[in-house]
C-alpha positions as a Markdown table, in Angstrom:
| # | Residue | x | y | z |
|---|---|---|---|---|
| 1 | Met | 83.2 | 61.8 | 74.1 |
| 2 | Lys | 80.8 | 63.4 | 71.7 |
| 3 | Tyr | 80.9 | 66.8 | 73.3 |
| 4 | Ser | 84.6 | 67.2 | 73.8 |
| 5 | Ser | 87.5 | 69.4 | 72.6 |
| 6 | Glu | 91.2 | 69.4 | 72.9 |
| 7 | Ile | 93.0 | 72.4 | 74.3 |
| 8 | Glu | 96.7 | 73.2 | 75.0 |
| 9 | Val | 98.5 | 75.6 | 77.3 |
| 10 | Ser | 102.1 | 76.5 | 77.7 |
| 11 | Gly | 104.2 | 78.7 | 79.9 |
| 12 | His | 105.1 | 78.6 | 83.6 |
| 13 | Leu | 102.1 | 76.4 | 84.4 |
| 14 | Ile | 103.0 | 75.1 | 87.8 |
| 15 | Asp | 104.4 | 78.1 | 89.8 |
| 16 | Ser | 101.9 | 80.6 | 88.2 |
| 17 | Met | 99.1 | 78.1 | 88.9 |
| 18 | Ile | 97.7 | 78.3 | 85.4 |
| 19 | Leu | 97.1 | 74.6 | 85.1 |
| 20 | Thr | 95.4 | 74.5 | 88.5 |
| 21 | Lys | 93.1 | 77.3 | 87.4 |
| 22 | Ile | 92.1 | 75.3 | 84.3 |
| 23 | Phe | 91.4 | 72.2 | 86.4 |
| 24 | Asp | 89.3 | 74.3 | 88.9 |
| 25 | Val | 87.3 | 76.0 | 86.1 |
| 26 | Val | 86.4 | 72.7 | 84.5 |
| 27 | Met | 85.4 | 71.0 | 87.8 |
| 28 | Asp | 83.5 | 74.1 | 89.1 |
| 29 | Leu | 81.4 | 74.1 | 85.9 |
| 30 | Gly | 80.7 | 70.4 | 86.2 |
| 31 | Gly | 82.8 | 69.3 | 83.3 |
| 32 | Glu | 85.4 | 66.5 | 82.9 |
| 33 | Phe | 89.1 | 66.7 | 81.8 |
| 34 | Glu | 91.8 | 64.3 | 80.8 |
| 35 | Val | 95.5 | 65.2 | 80.6 |
| 36 | Leu | 96.6 | 63.8 | 77.3 |
| 37 | Asp | 100.2 | 65.1 | 77.4 |
| 38 | Ile | 102.2 | 67.1 | 79.9 |
| 39 | Lys | 105.9 | 68.3 | 79.9 |
| 40 | Val | 107.1 | 70.1 | 82.9 |
| 41 | Gly | 110.1 | 72.4 | 82.6 |
| 42 | Lys | 113.2 | 71.1 | 84.5 |
| 43 | Lys | 114.8 | 74.5 | 85.2 |
| 44 | Lys | 113.6 | 77.8 | 86.5 |
| 45 | Lys | 113.4 | 79.5 | 83.1 |
| 46 | Asp | 112.0 | 76.5 | 81.3 |
| 47 | Ser | 108.4 | 76.6 | 80.2 |
| 48 | Ser | 105.9 | 73.7 | 80.6 |
| 49 | Tyr | 103.3 | 72.4 | 78.2 |
| 50 | Ala | 100.0 | 70.5 | 78.6 |
| 51 | Arg | 97.4 | 69.1 | 76.3 |
| 52 | Leu | 94.0 | 68.3 | 77.7 |
| 53 | Gln | 90.7 | 66.9 | 76.5 |
| 54 | Ile | 87.7 | 68.8 | 77.9 |
| 55 | Gln | 84.3 | 67.2 | 78.0 |
| 56 | Gly | 80.9 | 68.7 | 78.6 |
| 57 | Lys | 77.3 | 67.4 | 79.0 |
| 58 | Asp | 76.2 | 68.9 | 75.7 |
| 59 | Gln | 77.6 | 71.4 | 73.2 |
| 60 | Lys | 76.3 | 74.5 | 75.1 |
| 61 | His | 77.9 | 73.2 | 78.3 |
| 62 | Leu | 81.2 | 72.5 | 76.5 |
| 63 | Asp | 81.2 | 75.9 | 74.9 |
| 64 | Lys | 80.7 | 77.5 | 78.3 |
| 65 | Ile | 83.6 | 75.6 | 79.8 |
| 66 | Leu | 85.9 | 76.4 | 76.9 |
| 67 | Glu | 85.0 | 80.1 | 77.1 |
| 68 | His | 86.3 | 80.1 | 80.7 |
| 69 | Val | 89.4 | 78.0 | 80.2 |
| 70 | Tyr | 90.4 | 80.3 | 77.2 |
| 71 | Arg | 90.2 | 83.2 | 79.7 |
| 72 | Val | 92.9 | 81.7 | 81.9 |
| 73 | Gly | 95.3 | 81.0 | 79.0 |
| 74 | Ala | 94.3 | 77.8 | 77.1 |
| 75 | Thr | 93.9 | 77.7 | 73.4 |
| 76 | Pro | 92.4 | 75.1 | 70.9 |
| 77 | Thr | 95.0 | 72.6 | 69.7 |
| 78 | Val | 94.1 | 73.6 | 66.1 |
| 79 | Gly | 94.3 | 77.4 | 65.5 |
| 80 | Lys | 90.8 | 78.8 | 64.6 |
| 81 | Gln | 90.4 | 82.0 | 62.7 |
| 82 | Val | 89.1 | 84.8 | 64.8 |
| 83 | Val | 85.5 | 85.9 | 64.1 |
| 84 | Leu | 85.0 | 89.5 | 63.1 |
| 85 | Lys | 81.8 | 91.6 | 62.7 |
| 86 | Ala | 81.3 | 95.2 | 61.6 |
| 87 | Ala | 80.2 | 97.9 | 64.1 |
| 88 | Pro | 76.7 | 98.9 | 63.1 |
| 89 | Lys | 77.3 | 102.5 | 63.9 |
| 90 | Asp | 79.6 | 104.9 | 65.8 |
| 91 | Met | 80.1 | 103.9 | 69.4 |
| 92 | Val | 78.1 | 100.7 | 69.0 |
| 93 | Met | 79.7 | 97.2 | 69.1 |
| 94 | Pro | 78.2 | 94.1 | 67.5 |
| 95 | Glu | 76.4 | 91.5 | 69.5 |
| 96 | Asn | 78.6 | 89.1 | 71.4 |
| 97 | Phe | 81.7 | 91.3 | 71.1 |
| 98 | Tyr | 84.8 | 90.1 | 72.9 |
| 99 | Ser | 85.3 | 92.1 | 76.1 |
| 100 | Thr | 89.0 | 92.3 | 76.9 |
| 101 | Thr | 90.9 | 91.6 | 80.1 |
| 102 | Asn | 94.1 | 93.4 | 81.0 |
| 103 | Asn | 96.3 | 90.4 | 80.2 |
| 104 | Thr | 98.5 | 90.2 | 77.1 |
| 105 | Thr | 96.2 | 89.0 | 74.3 |
| 106 | Gln | 96.6 | 87.6 | 70.8 |
| 107 | Ile | 94.2 | 86.8 | 68.0 |
| 108 | Phe | 94.5 | 84.1 | 65.3 |
| 109 | Leu | 94.3 | 86.1 | 62.1 |
| 110 | Asn | 95.2 | 84.9 | 58.6 |
| 111 | Gly | 97.0 | 81.8 | 59.8 |
| 112 | Lys | 99.1 | 83.4 | 62.5 |
| 113 | Trp | 98.9 | 84.8 | 66.1 |
| 114 | Val | 98.8 | 88.6 | 66.1 |
| 115 | Asn | 99.4 | 90.7 | 69.3 |
| 116 | Val | 96.6 | 93.0 | 70.4 |
| 117 | Asp | 98.1 | 96.5 | 71.1 |
| 118 | Gly | 97.2 | 98.7 | 74.0 |
| 119 | Met | 95.7 | 96.1 | 76.3 |
| 120 | Met | 93.1 | 97.5 | 78.8 |
| 121 | Met | 90.3 | 96.0 | 80.7 |
| 122 | Asp | 86.7 | 96.0 | 79.5 |
| 123 | Lys | 87.3 | 97.2 | 75.9 |
| 124 | Cys | 86.8 | 95.6 | 72.5 |
| 125 | Ile | 89.3 | 94.5 | 69.8 |
| 126 | Val | 89.3 | 96.3 | 66.5 |
| 127 | Val | 91.1 | 94.7 | 63.5 |
| 128 | Lys | 92.4 | 96.9 | 60.7 |
| 129 | Asn | 95.1 | 96.4 | 58.1 |
| 130 | Gly | 96.2 | 93.1 | 59.7 |
| 131 | Lys | 96.7 | 94.8 | 63.1 |
| 132 | Ala | 94.6 | 94.4 | 66.3 |
| 133 | Met | 94.0 | 97.2 | 68.8 |
| 134 | Cys | 92.2 | 97.3 | 72.1 |
| 135 | Thr | 89.7 | 100.0 | 71.7 |
| 136 | Pro | 87.3 | 101.9 | 74.0 |
| 137 | Ile | 83.6 | 102.0 | 72.9 |
| 138 | Arg | 83.8 | 105.8 | 72.4 |
| 139 | Glu | 86.4 | 105.3 | 69.7 |
| 140 | Val | 84.5 | 102.7 | 67.8 |
| 141 | Lys | 83.4 | 103.9 | 64.3 |
| 142 | Lys | 80.7 | 102.5 | 62.0 |
| 143 | Gly | 82.2 | 99.6 | 59.9 |
| 144 | Asp | 85.1 | 98.8 | 62.2 |
| 145 | Met | 85.8 | 95.1 | 62.2 |
| 146 | Ile | 85.4 | 93.9 | 65.8 |
| 147 | Val | 86.3 | 90.6 | 67.4 |
| 148 | Val | 83.2 | 88.6 | 68.5 |
| 149 | Gly | 83.1 | 85.5 | 70.6 |
| 150 | Glu | 86.0 | 83.6 | 72.1 |
| 151 | Thr | 87.2 | 81.7 | 69.0 |
| 152 | Gly | 90.7 | 82.6 | 67.8 |
| 153 | Val | 91.5 | 84.6 | 71.0 |
| 154 | Lys | 94.4 | 83.7 | 73.2 |
| 155 | Ile | 95.3 | 85.2 | 76.6 |
| 156 | Ile | 98.8 | 85.0 | 77.9 |
| 157 | Pro | 98.7 | 85.3 | 81.8 |
| 158 | Pro | 101.7 | 87.1 | 83.4 |
| 159 | Glu | 104.3 | 85.0 | 85.1 |
| 160 | Arg | 104.8 | 85.1 | 88.9 |
| 161 | Pro | 107.8 | 87.4 | 89.8 |
| 162 | Arg | 111.0 | 85.5 | 90.3 |
| 163 | Glu | 113.4 | 88.1 | 91.7 |
| 164 | Gly | 114.0 | 87.2 | 95.3 |
| 165 | Ser | 114.3 | 90.8 | 96.5 |
| 166 | Asn | 111.3 | 91.9 | 94.6 |
| 167 | Val | 108.5 | 93.3 | 96.9 |
| 168 | Phe | 105.8 | 91.4 | 94.9 |
| 169 | Glu | 107.7 | 88.2 | 95.6 |
| 170 | Phe | 108.0 | 89.2 | 99.3 |
| 171 | Met | 104.4 | 90.1 | 99.8 |
| 172 | Gly | 102.9 | 87.4 | 97.5 |
| 173 | Ser | 100.6 | 90.1 | 96.0 |
| 174 | Ser | 98.3 | 90.1 | 99.0 |
| 175 | Ser | 97.0 | 92.9 | 101.2 |
| 176 | Ser | 97.6 | 93.0 | 104.9 |
| 177 | Ser | 97.8 | 95.5 | 107.7 |
| 178 | Glu | 99.8 | 93.1 | 109.9 |
| 179 | Arg | 103.1 | 93.0 | 108.1 |
| 180 | Pro | 106.0 | 95.1 | 109.4 |
| 181 | Thr | 105.6 | 98.5 | 107.8 |
| 182 | Gln | 109.3 | 99.5 | 107.9 |
| 183 | His | 110.4 | 96.3 | 106.2 |
| 184 | Ile | 107.7 | 96.7 | 103.5 |
| 185 | Ala | 108.7 | 100.3 | 102.9 |
| 186 | Lys | 112.3 | 99.2 | 102.4 |
| 187 | Lys | 111.2 | 96.6 | 99.9 |
| 188 | Val | 109.0 | 99.1 | 98.0 |
| 189 | Ala | 111.8 | 101.6 | 97.9 |
| 190 | Gln | 114.1 | 98.9 | 96.5 |
| 191 | Asp | 111.6 | 98.0 | 93.8 |
| 192 | Ile | 111.1 | 101.7 | 92.8 |
| 193 | Tyr | 114.8 | 102.3 | 92.7 |
| 194 | Lys | 115.4 | 99.2 | 90.6 |
| 195 | Thr | 112.6 | 100.1 | 88.2 |
| 196 | Lys | 114.0 | 103.6 | 87.7 |
| 197 | Lys | 117.6 | 102.3 | 87.3 |
| 198 | Glu | 116.3 | 100.2 | 84.4 |
| 199 | Asn | 114.8 | 103.4 | 82.9 |
| 200 | Gly | 111.3 | 102.2 | 83.8 |
| 201 | Lys | 108.4 | 104.7 | 83.8 |
| 202 | Ile | 106.7 | 105.2 | 87.2 |
| 203 | Val | 103.4 | 107.0 | 87.6 |
| 204 | Ile | 101.7 | 107.9 | 90.9 |
| 205 | Val | 97.9 | 108.2 | 91.3 |
| 206 | Gly | 97.2 | 110.2 | 94.4 |
| 207 | Gly | 94.4 | 111.5 | 96.6 |
| 208 | Pro | 94.3 | 114.5 | 99.0 |
| 209 | Ala | 95.1 | 112.3 | 102.0 |
| 210 | Ile | 98.7 | 112.5 | 100.8 |
| 211 | Val | 98.6 | 116.1 | 102.0 |
| 212 | His | 96.2 | 115.7 | 105.0 |
| 213 | Thr | 98.5 | 113.0 | 106.5 |
| 214 | Gly | 101.7 | 115.0 | 106.0 |
| 215 | Ala | 103.2 | 112.9 | 103.1 |
| 216 | Ala | 103.2 | 115.7 | 100.5 |
| 217 | Asp | 106.8 | 116.7 | 101.1 |
| 218 | Ser | 107.9 | 113.0 | 100.5 |
| 219 | Val | 106.0 | 112.8 | 97.2 |
| 220 | Ala | 107.4 | 116.2 | 96.1 |
| 221 | Glu | 110.9 | 114.9 | 97.0 |
| 222 | Leu | 110.4 | 111.7 | 94.9 |
| 223 | Ile | 109.4 | 113.9 | 92.0 |
| 224 | Arg | 112.4 | 116.2 | 92.5 |
| 225 | Leu | 114.8 | 113.3 | 92.6 |
| 226 | Gly | 113.4 | 111.9 | 89.3 |
| 227 | Tyr | 111.6 | 108.8 | 90.5 |
| 228 | Ile | 108.1 | 109.9 | 89.4 |
| 229 | Asp | 107.4 | 110.3 | 85.6 |
| 230 | Gly | 103.7 | 111.2 | 85.8 |
| 231 | Val | 101.0 | 112.3 | 88.3 |
| 232 | Leu | 97.3 | 111.4 | 88.0 |
| 233 | Ala | 94.8 | 112.9 | 90.5 |
| 234 | Gly | 91.7 | 114.9 | 90.9 |
| 235 | Asn | 91.0 | 118.5 | 91.8 |
| 236 | Ala | 91.4 | 117.8 | 95.6 |
| 237 | Leu | 95.1 | 116.7 | 95.6 |
| 238 | Ala | 96.2 | 119.8 | 93.7 |
| 239 | Val | 94.0 | 122.2 | 95.8 |
| 240 | His | 95.2 | 120.9 | 99.2 |
| 241 | Asp | 98.8 | 120.6 | 98.0 |
| 242 | Ile | 98.7 | 124.3 | 97.0 |
| 243 | Glu | 96.9 | 125.2 | 100.2 |
| 244 | Tyr | 99.6 | 123.4 | 102.2 |
| 245 | Ala | 102.5 | 125.0 | 100.2 |
| 246 | Thr | 101.1 | 128.5 | 100.4 |
| 247 | Leu | 99.3 | 128.6 | 103.8 |
| 248 | Gly | 100.7 | 125.6 | 105.7 |
| 249 | Thr | 97.3 | 124.0 | 106.2 |
| 250 | Ser | 95.2 | 121.2 | 104.7 |
| 251 | Leu | 91.4 | 121.3 | 105.2 |
| 252 | Gly | 92.1 | 124.2 | 107.5 |
| 253 | Met | 94.3 | 122.2 | 109.8 |
| 254 | Asn | 98.0 | 123.1 | 110.4 |
| 255 | Val | 99.7 | 120.0 | 108.8 |
| 256 | His | 102.7 | 119.9 | 111.2 |
| 257 | Asp | 100.9 | 120.0 | 114.5 |
| 258 | Gly | 97.2 | 119.2 | 113.7 |
| 259 | Ser | 95.9 | 122.4 | 115.2 |
| 260 | Leu | 93.0 | 124.3 | 113.7 |
| 261 | Ala | 94.1 | 127.5 | 111.8 |
| 262 | Val | 92.2 | 130.7 | 112.3 |
| 263 | Lys | 89.6 | 131.0 | 109.6 |
| 264 | Gly | 91.1 | 127.7 | 108.3 |
| 265 | His | 87.8 | 126.6 | 106.8 |
| 266 | Arg | 88.3 | 129.1 | 103.9 |
| 267 | Asn | 92.0 | 128.2 | 103.2 |
| 268 | His | 91.3 | 125.7 | 100.4 |
| 269 | Met | 89.1 | 128.3 | 98.7 |
| 270 | Glu | 91.9 | 130.9 | 99.1 |
| 271 | Ala | 94.2 | 128.4 | 97.4 |
| 272 | Ile | 91.8 | 127.9 | 94.5 |
| 273 | Asn | 91.4 | 131.7 | 94.2 |
| 274 | Ser | 95.2 | 132.2 | 94.0 |
| 275 | Val | 95.4 | 129.7 | 91.1 |
| 276 | Phe | 92.6 | 131.5 | 89.2 |
| 277 | Arg | 94.3 | 134.8 | 89.9 |
| 278 | Ala | 97.5 | 133.5 | 88.3 |
| 279 | Gly | 95.6 | 131.8 | 85.5 |
| 280 | Ser | 97.1 | 128.3 | 86.0 |
| 281 | Ile | 99.3 | 126.3 | 88.3 |
| 282 | Ala | 102.2 | 126.7 | 85.9 |
| 283 | Asn | 101.8 | 130.5 | 85.9 |
| 284 | Met | 101.7 | 130.4 | 89.7 |
| 285 | Val | 105.1 | 128.7 | 89.7 |
| 286 | Arg | 106.5 | 131.1 | 87.1 |
| 287 | Thr | 105.4 | 134.2 | 89.1 |
| 288 | Lys | 106.9 | 132.6 | 92.2 |
| 289 | Lys | 103.5 | 132.5 | 94.0 |
| 290 | Leu | 104.0 | 128.8 | 94.4 |
| 291 | Arg | 107.5 | 127.8 | 95.6 |
| 292 | Lys | 107.1 | 124.2 | 96.8 |
| 293 | Gly | 104.9 | 121.1 | 96.9 |
| 294 | Ile | 103.9 | 118.3 | 94.5 |
| 295 | Met | 102.4 | 120.6 | 91.8 |
| 296 | Tyr | 105.4 | 122.9 | 92.0 |
| 297 | Glu | 107.8 | 120.0 | 91.5 |
| 298 | Cys | 105.7 | 118.7 | 88.5 |
| 299 | Val | 106.0 | 122.1 | 86.8 |
| 300 | Lys | 109.7 | 122.7 | 87.6 |
| 301 | Arg | 110.8 | 119.2 | 86.6 |
| 302 | Lys | 108.4 | 119.1 | 83.6 |
| 303 | Val | 106.7 | 116.0 | 85.0 |
| 304 | Pro | 103.3 | 115.7 | 83.2 |
| 305 | Phe | 100.1 | 115.7 | 85.4 |
| 306 | Val | 96.4 | 115.2 | 84.7 |
| 307 | Leu | 93.7 | 116.4 | 87.1 |
| 308 | Ala | 90.3 | 114.8 | 86.4 |
| 309 | Gly | 87.3 | 116.6 | 87.7 |
| 310 | Ser | 84.1 | 115.4 | 89.4 |
| 311 | Ile | 80.8 | 117.1 | 90.4 |
| 312 | Arg | 81.9 | 117.5 | 94.0 |
| 313 | Asp | 84.9 | 119.7 | 93.2 |
| 314 | Asp | 85.3 | 123.2 | 94.6 |
| 315 | Gly | 86.4 | 125.5 | 91.8 |
| 316 | Pro | 87.5 | 123.4 | 90.2 |
| 317 | Leu | 91.1 | 124.6 | 89.4 |
| 318 | Pro | 91.6 | 125.9 | 85.9 |
| 319 | Asp | 93.9 | 123.0 | 85.2 |
| 320 | Val | 91.2 | 120.4 | 86.0 |
| 321 | Ile | 89.7 | 118.6 | 83.0 |
| 322 | Thr | 86.0 | 118.5 | 83.6 |
| 323 | Asp | 85.1 | 116.4 | 80.5 |
| 324 | Thr | 85.5 | 112.8 | 81.8 |
| 325 | Ala | 86.1 | 111.3 | 78.3 |
| 326 | Val | 88.9 | 113.8 | 77.7 |
| 327 | Ala | 90.4 | 113.2 | 81.2 |
| 328 | Gln | 90.3 | 109.4 | 80.5 |
| 329 | Lys | 92.2 | 109.9 | 77.3 |
| 330 | Lys | 94.8 | 112.1 | 79.0 |
| 331 | Tyr | 95.2 | 109.5 | 81.8 |
| 332 | Lys | 95.9 | 106.8 | 79.1 |
| 333 | Glu | 98.5 | 109.0 | 77.5 |
| 334 | Ile | 100.4 | 109.4 | 80.8 |
| 335 | Leu | 100.1 | 105.6 | 81.5 |
| 336 | Lys | 101.5 | 104.6 | 78.1 |
| 337 | Asp | 104.6 | 102.3 | 78.6 |
| 338 | Ala | 104.5 | 102.6 | 82.4 |
| 339 | Lys | 106.3 | 99.9 | 84.3 |
| 340 | Met | 105.0 | 100.7 | 87.7 |
| 341 | Val | 102.0 | 102.6 | 89.0 |
| 342 | Ile | 101.8 | 103.7 | 92.7 |
| 343 | Met | 98.2 | 104.3 | 93.9 |
| 344 | Val | 97.9 | 106.3 | 97.1 |
| 345 | Ser | 94.6 | 107.0 | 99.0 |
| 346 | Thr | 92.2 | 107.4 | 96.2 |
| 347 | Met | 89.6 | 104.6 | 95.5 |
| 348 | Leu | 88.0 | 106.1 | 92.4 |
| 349 | His | 91.1 | 107.3 | 90.5 |
| 350 | Ser | 92.9 | 104.0 | 91.4 |
| 351 | Ile | 90.1 | 101.8 | 90.1 |
| 352 | Ala | 89.9 | 104.0 | 86.9 |
| 353 | Thr | 93.6 | 103.7 | 86.4 |
| 354 | Gly | 93.6 | 100.0 | 87.1 |
| 355 | Asn | 91.1 | 99.5 | 84.2 |
| 356 | Met | 93.5 | 101.3 | 81.8 |
| 357 | Ile | 96.8 | 99.3 | 82.4 |
| 358 | Pro | 97.9 | 95.9 | 81.2 |
| 359 | Ala | 98.5 | 93.1 | 83.7 |
| 360 | Asn | 102.3 | 93.2 | 83.3 |
| 361 | Val | 102.5 | 96.7 | 84.9 |
| 362 | Lys | 103.4 | 96.5 | 88.6 |
| 363 | Val | 100.8 | 98.1 | 90.8 |
| 364 | Ile | 101.3 | 99.2 | 94.4 |
| 365 | Val | 98.2 | 100.3 | 96.3 |
| 366 | Val | 98.7 | 102.2 | 99.7 |
| 367 | Asp | 95.7 | 103.1 | 101.8 |
| 368 | Ile | 94.7 | 102.9 | 105.4 |
| 369 | Asn | 91.3 | 101.6 | 104.4 |
| 370 | Gln | 91.4 | 97.8 | 103.7 |
| 371 | Pro | 88.3 | 97.9 | 101.4 |
| 372 | Thr | 89.9 | 100.4 | 99.1 |
| 373 | Val | 92.8 | 98.0 | 98.5 |
| 374 | Thr | 90.7 | 94.8 | 98.2 |
| 375 | Lys | 88.0 | 96.5 | 96.0 |
| 376 | Leu | 90.7 | 97.4 | 93.4 |
| 377 | Met | 91.9 | 93.8 | 93.3 |
| 378 | Asp | 88.3 | 92.4 | 93.2 |
| 379 | Arg | 87.6 | 94.5 | 90.1 |
| 380 | Gly | 90.3 | 92.7 | 88.2 |
| 381 | Thr | 93.6 | 94.5 | 88.9 |
| 382 | Trp | 94.8 | 91.2 | 90.5 |
| 383 | Gln | 98.5 | 92.0 | 90.0 |
| 384 | Ala | 98.2 | 94.8 | 92.6 |
| 385 | Leu | 100.3 | 94.7 | 95.8 |
| 386 | Gly | 98.1 | 96.0 | 98.6 |
| 387 | Ile | 99.6 | 97.8 | 101.6 |
| 388 | Val | 97.1 | 98.7 | 104.3 |
| 389 | Thr | 98.8 | 101.4 | 106.4 |
| 390 | Asp | 98.9 | 105.1 | 107.2 |
| 391 | Val | 100.1 | 107.0 | 104.1 |
| 392 | Gly | 101.6 | 109.8 | 106.2 |
| 393 | Ala | 103.9 | 107.3 | 108.0 |
| 394 | Phe | 104.6 | 105.0 | 105.0 |
| 395 | Leu | 105.6 | 107.4 | 102.2 |
| 396 | Pro | 108.3 | 109.2 | 104.2 |
| 397 | Leu | 109.8 | 105.9 | 105.1 |
| 398 | Val | 109.9 | 105.0 | 101.3 |
| 399 | Ala | 111.5 | 108.3 | 100.5 |
| 400 | Gln | 114.1 | 107.9 | 103.1 |
| 401 | Glu | 115.0 | 104.4 | 101.9 |
| 402 | Ile | 115.2 | 105.6 | 98.3 |
| 403 | Lys | 117.6 | 108.4 | 99.3 |
| 404 | Lys | 119.8 | 105.9 | 101.0 |
| 405 | Leu | 119.9 | 103.7 | 97.9 |
| 406 | Gly | 120.7 | 106.8 | 95.8 |
| 407 | Arg | 123.8 | 107.5 | 97.8 |
């Protein structure tokens, strides 16, 4: 037992499978464990507790095992002070810096556990004036005290949802194209309605397929009814939304019947030109050149939106932020305190957003392409609910169900 260490873990260990994950990690890495003490909660809201002894082949092997079990929620039985090192210069982190997950995280600082604010994936932890903050590398300043190693860091995994009518309970947070679409739409609508009734903030991340498939009217309606509190997208969603709202087409196709419009290939450029002529999307609304659509509703209802640019953009629109660092910062401002994020038909913006939100935010991903949904989950946004279906058919069903609930 020379190379061994005691750990403890508490919470909903059984139904959230935290204890199983710890067992799996130890065995997968070739270590040994002994359960020294375990207390299982007797009622639904009771938490459980377990104390284990972990054994490795040598100190290096043990440290590797401990690093992994700490990542799934375990902590040493004796609190160890977190280790801090200074950043050597701006935008440079010290060697062996702690790379964050999107789970709720605490550090053991000056004899007590301190919450890390602003949790996001793949960042570092900066400690200042007794407070800890999850910080992107671009915001690191020379001399910042940064957490290194795993010592004194505790992760608190989110609990499995317990509401029987909750869509995440119903789906089991999996992705499938074989579940009944109408029933899923009803469950999603109930969850959106419940979140908003509890004054929860809901943000939608959207791609241009929302417009191409005929779902733009439904998204605009959700904004108009007050169910959407922020819109994150790229240049394309805004361009094709405005093309559809002013010319009735998307990618030059008539949205309602799928026929090719005369000179339709230039319509998206006409839409871009009309925004430049007005000066901005907001000015286009004020001058009544834009009278409907997603962007129109955002301006009219004062719902904030961020359009992040890429090198493939036509235009881009004057409202598009072409500096990716600035766009990322603006995305984070919209996502602050969000309770639910709905990601629709955009792989890159969805993955980017997934990296910016903590694990206790409900995420719904809707895409007809299965790899888009699974790729988001594989990159760490494990709390996502994946729905593989046609966006053009699914979102109108959700909007209809929400209107029924609102009555």
